[in-house]
N, CA, C and O atoms as CSV, one atom per row, in Angstrom:
chain,resi,resn,atom,element,x,y,z
A,1,MET,N,N,-81.245,-224.021,-198.707
A,1,MET,CA,C,-81.469,-224.819,-200.032
A,1,MET,C,C,-79.764,-224.877,-200.720
A,1,MET,O,O,-78.993,-223.920,-200.663
A,2,THR,N,N,-79.545,-225.774,-201.142
A,2,THR,CA,C,-78.360,-226.212,-202.098
A,2,THR,C,C,-78.203,-225.381,-203.320
A,2,THR,O,O,-79.273,-224.894,-203.686
A,3,ILE,N,N,-77.400,-225.146,-203.893
A,3,ILE,CA,C,-76.648,-224.874,-205.442
A,3,ILE,C,C,-77.587,-225.726,-206.592
A,3,ILE,O,O,-78.148,-225.246,-207.577
A,4,ASN,N,N,-77.567,-227.333,-206.079
A,4,ASN,CA,C,-78.010,-227.610,-206.881
A,4,ASN,C,C,-79.716,-227.524,-207.121
A,4,ASN,O,O,-80.263,-227.346,-208.209
A,5,GLU,N,N,-80.115,-227.629,-206.339
A,5,GLU,CA,C,-81.898,-227.156,-205.965
A,5,GLU,C,C,-82.449,-226.009,-206.521
A,5,GLU,O,O,-83.548,-225.769,-207.021
A,6,ILE,N,N,-80.785,-224.921,-206.198
A,6,ILE,CA,C,-81.237,-223.537,-207.273
A,6,ILE,C,C,-81.040,-224.040,-208.719
A,6,ILE,O,O,-81.893,-223.633,-209.507
A,7,ARG,N,N,-80.058,-224.865,-209.233
A,7,ARG,CA,C,-79.606,-224.892,-210.959
A,7,ARG,C,C,-81.010,-225.357,-211.269
A,7,ARG,O,O,-81.422,-224.822,-212.298
A,8,GLU,N,N,-81.950,-226.255,-210.661
A,8,GLU,CA,C,-82.943,-227.246,-211.186
A,8,GLU,C,C,-84.090,-226.057,-211.706
A,8,GLU,O,O,-84.922,-226.303,-212.579
A,9,LEU,N,N,-83.970,-224.662,-210.972
A,9,LEU,CA,C,-85.106,-223.945,-211.187
A,9,LEU,C,C,-85.061,-222.968,-212.330
A,9,LEU,O,O,-83.999,-222.396,-212.578
A,10,SER,N,N,-86.207,-222.725,-213.087
A,10,SER,CA,C,-86.346,-222.096,-214.501
A,10,SER,C,C,-86.024,-220.412,-213.915
A,10,SER,O,O,-85.960,-220.123,-212.721
A,11,LEU,N,N,-85.880,-219.612,-214.846
A,11,LEU,CA,C,-85.297,-218.182,-214.482
A,11,LEU,C,C,-86.842,-217.445,-213.517
A,11,LEU,O,O,-86.767,-216.572,-212.653
A,12,GLU,N,N,-87.917,-218.015,-213.931
A,12,GLU,CA,C,-88.908,-217.413,-213.564
A,12,GLU,C,C,-88.886,-217.489,-212.058
A,12,GLU,O,O,-88.804,-216.535,-211.284
A,13,GLU,N,N,-88.992,-219.073,-211.692
A,13,GLU,CA,C,-88.808,-219.600,-210.472
A,13,GLU,C,C,-87.813,-218.878,-209.736
A,13,GLU,O,O,-88.152,-218.668,-208.571
A,14,LEU,N,N,-86.720,-218.448,-210.053
A,14,LEU,CA,C,-85.346,-218.174,-209.600
A,14,LEU,C,C,-86.215,-216.493,-208.716
A,14,LEU,O,O,-86.210,-216.212,-207.517
A,15,GLU,N,N,-86.847,-215.707,-209.875
A,15,GLU,CA,C,-87.140,-214.402,-209.763
A,15,GLU,C,C,-87.993,-214.479,-208.611
A,15,GLU,O,O,-87.882,-213.688,-207.674
A,16,VAL,N,N,-89.059,-215.642,-208.654
A,16,VAL,CA,C,-90.063,-215.343,-207.449
A,16,VAL,C,C,-89.306,-215.625,-205.927
A,16,VAL,O,O,-89.677,-215.126,-204.864
A,17,LYS,N,N,-88.103,-216.597,-206.122
A,17,LYS,CA,C,-87.558,-216.927,-204.746
A,17,LYS,C,C,-86.727,-215.698,-204.269
A,17,LYS,O,O,-86.533,-215.150,-203.184
A,18,VAL,N,N,-86.374,-215.531,-205.389
A,18,VAL,CA,C,-85.271,-213.728,-204.509
A,18,VAL,C,C,-86.348,-213.282,-203.990
A,18,VAL,O,O,-86.424,-213.341,-202.763
A,19,ASN,N,N,-87.599,-212.653,-204.828
A,19,ASN,CA,C,-88.524,-212.068,-203.740
A,19,ASN,C,C,-89.101,-212.426,-202.333
A,19,ASN,O,O,-89.165,-211.715,-201.330
A,20,GLU,N,N,-89.399,-213.381,-202.475
A,20,GLU,CA,C,-89.665,-214.176,-201.313
A,20,GLU,C,C,-88.615,-214.030,-200.459
A,20,GLU,O,O,-88.887,-213.615,-199.333
A,21,LEU,N,N,-87.165,-214.336,-200.798
A,21,LEU,CA,C,-86.104,-213.959,-199.623
A,21,LEU,C,C,-85.927,-212.707,-199.063
A,21,LEU,O,O,-85.302,-212.417,-198.044
A,22,LYS,N,N,-86.681,-211.824,-200.007
A,22,LYS,CA,C,-86.132,-210.478,-199.673
A,22,LYS,C,C,-87.305,-210.094,-198.988
A,22,LYS,O,O,-87.109,-208.986,-198.489
A,23,GLN,N,N,-88.842,-210.669,-198.657
A,23,GLN,CA,C,-89.392,-210.162,-198.026
A,23,GLN,C,C,-88.952,-211.027,-196.326
A,23,GLN,O,O,-89.117,-210.530,-195.213
A,24,GLU,N,N,-88.619,-211.826,-196.512
A,24,GLU,CA,C,-88.375,-212.926,-195.448
A,24,GLU,C,C,-87.266,-212.128,-194.529
A,24,GLU,O,O,-87.222,-212.021,-193.303
A,25,LEU,N,N,-86.366,-211.593,-195.565
A,25,LEU,CA,C,-85.319,-210.830,-194.849
A,25,LEU,C,C,-85.928,-209.463,-194.269
A,25,LEU,O,O,-85.502,-209.048,-193.192
A,26,PHE,N,N,-86.831,-208.820,-194.907
A,26,PHE,CA,C,-87.133,-207.824,-194.420
A,26,PHE,C,C,-87.795,-208.218,-192.936
A,26,PHE,O,O,-87.549,-207.652,-191.871
A,27,ASN,N,N,-88.503,-209.096,-193.105
A,27,ASN,CA,C,-89.394,-209.346,-192.160
A,27,ASN,C,C,-88.514,-210.160,-190.299
A,27,ASN,O,O,-88.722,-210.103,-189.087
A,28,LEU,N,N,-87.689,-210.714,-191.128
A,28,LEU,CA,C,-86.679,-210.914,-190.019
A,28,LEU,C,C,-86.044,-209.689,-189.006
A,28,LEU,O,O,-85.940,-209.464,-187.800
A,29,LYS,N,N,-85.645,-208.964,-190.484
A,29,LYS,CA,C,-84.902,-207.643,-189.997
A,29,LYS,C,C,-85.949,-206.980,-188.572
A,29,LYS,O,O,-85.662,-206.665,-187.417
A,30,ILE,N,N,-86.888,-206.982,-189.148
A,30,ILE,CA,C,-88.116,-205.822,-188.319
A,30,ILE,C,C,-88.429,-206.641,-187.218
A,30,ILE,O,O,-88.917,-206.036,-186.263
A,31,SER,N,N,-88.260,-207.999,-187.080
A,31,SER,CA,C,-88.711,-208.811,-185.801
A,31,SER,C,C,-87.464,-208.559,-184.593
A,31,SER,O,O,-87.444,-208.733,-183.375
A,32,LYS,N,N,-86.453,-208.059,-185.594
A,32,LYS,CA,C,-85.070,-208.467,-184.466
A,32,LYS,C,C,-84.936,-207.035,-183.800
A,32,LYS,O,O,-84.672,-206.748,-182.633
A,33,LYS,N,N,-85.263,-206.022,-185.159
A,33,LYS,CA,C,-85.340,-204.602,-183.980
A,33,LYS,C,C,-86.471,-204.429,-183.271
A,33,LYS,O,O,-86.590,-203.495,-182.479
A,34,LEU,N,N,-87.434,-205.339,-183.494
A,34,LEU,CA,C,-89.090,-205.157,-182.078
A,34,LEU,C,C,-88.782,-205.674,-180.963
A,34,LEU,O,O,-89.063,-205.174,-179.874
A,35,LEU,N,N,-87.804,-207.363,-181.242
A,35,LEU,CA,C,-87.070,-207.977,-179.991
A,35,LEU,C,C,-86.076,-207.896,-179.699
A,35,LEU,O,O,-85.402,-208.691,-180.354
A,36,ASP,N,N,-85.183,-207.034,-178.645
A,36,ASP,CA,C,-83.870,-206.838,-178.367
A,36,ASP,C,C,-83.177,-208.265,-178.396
A,36,ASP,O,O,-82.015,-208.360,-178.792
A,37,ASN,N,N,-83.649,-208.994,-178.118
A,37,ASN,CA,C,-83.046,-210.368,-177.666
A,37,ASN,C,C,-83.365,-211.347,-178.561
A,37,ASN,O,O,-83.269,-212.534,-178.250
A,38,TYR,N,N,-83.759,-210.964,-179.713
A,38,TYR,CA,C,-83.799,-211.998,-180.954
A,38,TYR,C,C,-82.822,-212.949,-181.186
A,38,TYR,O,O,-81.709,-212.635,-181.609
A,39,LYS,N,N,-83.139,-214.050,-180.950
A,39,LYS,CA,C,-81.947,-215.224,-180.597
A,39,LYS,C,C,-81.843,-215.736,-181.847
A,39,LYS,O,O,-80.972,-216.593,-181.697
A,40,ASN,N,N,-82.319,-215.773,-183.489
A,40,ASN,CA,C,-81.930,-216.441,-184.268
A,40,ASN,C,C,-81.365,-215.640,-185.206
A,40,ASN,O,O,-81.938,-215.422,-186.274
A,41,THR,N,N,-80.323,-215.182,-184.936
A,41,THR,CA,C,-79.679,-214.175,-186.072
A,41,THR,C,C,-79.104,-215.421,-187.352
A,41,THR,O,O,-78.973,-215.124,-188.540
A,42,ALA,N,N,-78.908,-216.393,-186.950
A,42,ALA,CA,C,-78.418,-217.107,-188.198
A,42,ALA,C,C,-78.802,-217.453,-189.278
A,42,ALA,O,O,-78.128,-217.759,-190.262
A,43,LYS,N,N,-80.466,-217.407,-189.088
A,43,LYS,CA,C,-81.322,-217.205,-190.273
A,43,LYS,C,C,-81.381,-216.121,-190.638
A,43,LYS,O,O,-81.935,-216.162,-191.737
A,44,ILE,N,N,-81.075,-214.852,-190.314
A,44,ILE,CA,C,-80.744,-213.741,-191.269
A,44,ILE,C,C,-79.476,-214.113,-192.150
A,44,ILE,O,O,-79.572,-213.842,-193.347
A,45,ARG,N,N,-78.639,-214.533,-191.833
A,45,ARG,CA,C,-77.125,-214.886,-192.403
A,45,ARG,C,C,-77.821,-215.691,-194.058
A,45,ARG,O,O,-77.786,-215.381,-195.249
A,46,ASP,N,N,-78.471,-216.964,-193.148
A,46,ASP,CA,C,-78.664,-218.213,-194.258
A,46,ASP,C,C,-79.808,-216.978,-195.027
A,46,ASP,O,O,-79.077,-216.443,-195.860
A,47,VAL,N,N,-80.624,-216.584,-195.090
A,47,VAL,CA,C,-81.193,-215.732,-195.985
A,47,VAL,C,C,-80.670,-214.956,-196.654
A,47,VAL,O,O,-81.467,-214.543,-197.496
A,48,LYS,N,N,-79.657,-214.489,-196.742
A,48,LYS,CA,C,-78.367,-213.252,-197.106
A,48,LYS,C,C,-77.613,-213.933,-198.037
A,48,LYS,O,O,-77.035,-213.447,-199.009
A,49,LYS,N,N,-77.673,-215.777,-197.477
A,49,LYS,CA,C,-76.335,-216.501,-198.235
A,49,LYS,C,C,-77.088,-216.984,-199.275
A,49,LYS,O,O,-76.426,-217.089,-200.308
A,50,ASN,N,N,-78.611,-217.421,-199.404
A,50,ASN,CA,C,-79.068,-217.924,-200.248
A,50,ASN,C,C,-79.699,-216.986,-201.746
A,50,ASN,O,O,-79.908,-217.328,-202.910
A,51,ASN,N,N,-79.855,-215.617,-200.956
A,51,ASN,CA,C,-80.402,-214.918,-201.998
A,51,ASN,C,C,-78.831,-214.320,-202.861
A,51,ASN,O,O,-78.912,-213.859,-204.000
A,52,SER,N,N,-77.439,-214.423,-202.104
A,52,SER,CA,C,-76.503,-214.059,-202.983
A,52,SER,C,C,-76.459,-215.082,-203.776
A,52,SER,O,O,-76.315,-214.884,-204.982
A,53,LYS,N,N,-76.572,-216.376,-203.268
A,53,LYS,CA,C,-76.158,-217.676,-204.393
A,53,LYS,C,C,-77.230,-217.529,-205.813
A,53,LYS,O,O,-76.813,-217.744,-206.951
A,54,ILE,N,N,-78.361,-217.211,-205.572
A,54,ILE,CA,C,-79.340,-217.171,-206.347
A,54,ILE,C,C,-78.601,-215.983,-207.259
A,54,ILE,O,O,-77.868,-216.455,-208.128
A,55,LYS,N,N,-78.643,-214.987,-207.231
A,55,LYS,CA,C,-78.055,-213.519,-207.963
A,55,LYS,C,C,-77.064,-213.725,-208.546
A,55,LYS,O,O,-77.058,-213.743,-209.777
A,56,LYS,N,N,-76.230,-213.883,-207.992
A,56,LYS,CA,C,-74.829,-214.144,-208.494
A,56,LYS,C,C,-74.321,-215.537,-208.785
A,56,LYS,O,O,-73.102,-215.681,-208.695
A,57,THR,N,N,-74.694,-216.075,-208.956
A,57,THR,CA,C,-74.123,-217.726,-209.272
A,57,THR,C,C,-75.098,-218.457,-210.419
A,57,THR,O,O,-74.651,-218.757,-211.526
A,58,VAL,N,N,-76.257,-218.667,-210.087
A,58,VAL,CA,C,-77.076,-219.513,-211.213
A,58,VAL,C,C,-77.548,-218.195,-212.076
A,58,VAL,O,O,-77.345,-218.343,-213.281
A,59,VAL,N,N,-78.139,-216.930,-211.708
A,59,VAL,CA,C,-78.406,-215.940,-212.600
A,59,VAL,C,C,-77.418,-216.040,-213.705
A,59,VAL,O,O,-77.715,-216.556,-214.783
A,60,THR,N,N,-76.359,-215.597,-213.469
A,60,THR,CA,C,-75.405,-215.544,-214.189
A,60,THR,C,C,-74.963,-216.489,-215.148
A,60,THR,O,O,-74.702,-216.217,-216.320
A,61,GLU,N,N,-74.858,-217.981,-214.444
A,61,GLU,CA,C,-74.981,-219.190,-215.231
A,61,GLU,C,C,-75.843,-219.279,-216.103
A,61,GLU,O,O,-75.442,-219.523,-217.241
A,62,LYS,N,N,-77.400,-219.102,-215.858
A,62,LYS,CA,C,-78.831,-219.279,-217.113
A,62,LYS,C,C,-78.303,-218.113,-218.021
A,62,LYS,O,O,-78.744,-218.134,-219.170
A,63,ASN,N,N,-77.326,-216.972,-217.664
A,63,ASN,CA,C,-77.703,-216.155,-218.975
A,63,ASN,C,C,-76.392,-216.321,-219.869
A,63,ASN,O,O,-76.096,-215.576,-220.803
A,64,TRP,N,N,-75.844,-217.140,-219.543
A,64,TRP,CA,C,-74.550,-217.523,-220.608
A,64,TRP,C,C,-75.166,-217.967,-222.066
A,64,TRP,O,O,-74.411,-218.286,-222.984
């Protein structure tokens, strides 16, 4: 998800997206623990990055 796509969302949509990303991150971490040879570790990094983009950058801008 690009920063421009995130900026187009409303605050309510951003909150929903953050909750979805938290759930996805939780599921990825659980599946990584269950499968010792989990291959898609880059997905965890991408979810974390998108979550921080939404929380730190866009929500701060919209609250100004």
